[in-house]
N, C-alpha and C positions, 0 to 999 in steps of 0.2 A: 776367289770364289766366295760369294756371300753365303751365310748360313741358310738363307731361304732357297738357295740353289742346290743344296745338298740332296734333298729328296729327289729332285729331277735328275741330278748327276748319278745318283745311285741306281736309278732305273735302267741304266745302260750296261749293267754288269750281271753276270750269271753266278759268279762265285765271290765269296768273301775275300779270297786271296787276290783276285784281279782288282777288286774295288780297293782293298788296302794298298796294293802297289800303286794304283793311280792316285789315291789320296796322299801317299807319301811323296810321290812325284810332284804333287802340287804344293808340297811344303807342310803338310799336316802331320801331326803325330797321332797315331791310332794305337791305343793300348791293346795289348794282347787279350785282355779280359773282355773288351768290346767285341773283338772278332769271335771269341768263344761264345759270347751271348748271342751273336747273330747265327752262329752254327747251331746252337741249341734251339733257337726259335725255328730255324729251318727244319731241324730234325723232329722236335716234339710236336710242332704244329703242321708239319708237312707243307712248308712254304717255300717259294722261290726266294732267291736273295732279295730282289726288289721288294717283295711282299714282307719279308722279315725286317728289312731296313725301315719300311714304311710303318710297320707295327711299332717298332721301338721309337721311331721319330715322333709319330703322332701321339704316342702315349708319354712323351717326354722322358724317355729312358736313355736317349742320346742327347748330349748338349754340346755346344761349341763354345770354347773359351779361347778367343784369339785363333791360333792355328793348332789348337789341341782339341780333339774330340774326347768328351768325358762320358763315362758309362755309369748309369745308376743301377746298382746291384739289386734294387727291388724289382727288377725286371722279371725275376722268377715268379712273381705274383701273376704275371700275364699267362704263363703256361700252366701254372697251378690251377687257374680257372678253366683251362682246357678249351677255350674258345677265343676267337678273334673278337675284339671290340667292334661295334657296329661301324666305326669310322675306318676300319681296315678292310678293303675288298679282298675277296678270295684270290688266290694266286692266279687262277685262269683269267681273271678280269683285267690284269695288267698287260700293257703292251709287251711284245716280245723284246727280250734284251738283245743288245748288239754284240 
């Protein structure tokens, strides 16, 4: 899977756990702190999993290095601001997860 496909791939999941299991099955390493960051985005900003992933991806808080996903700890700046960047649609505007 190419890095450019990760945003599309993530839209098919409802939970961090299901997405992480699928990523691991595809041979990726997903750090626990990345999963925690996704959970925090979902909780603090009331986002679905696809919207939380999109928020972190679009704002370059998730990176891909080979088969490893890397998490930028400065992500807390996003929810400290208390609002979604204009580039991230509200949760209801994403297609339903499978």
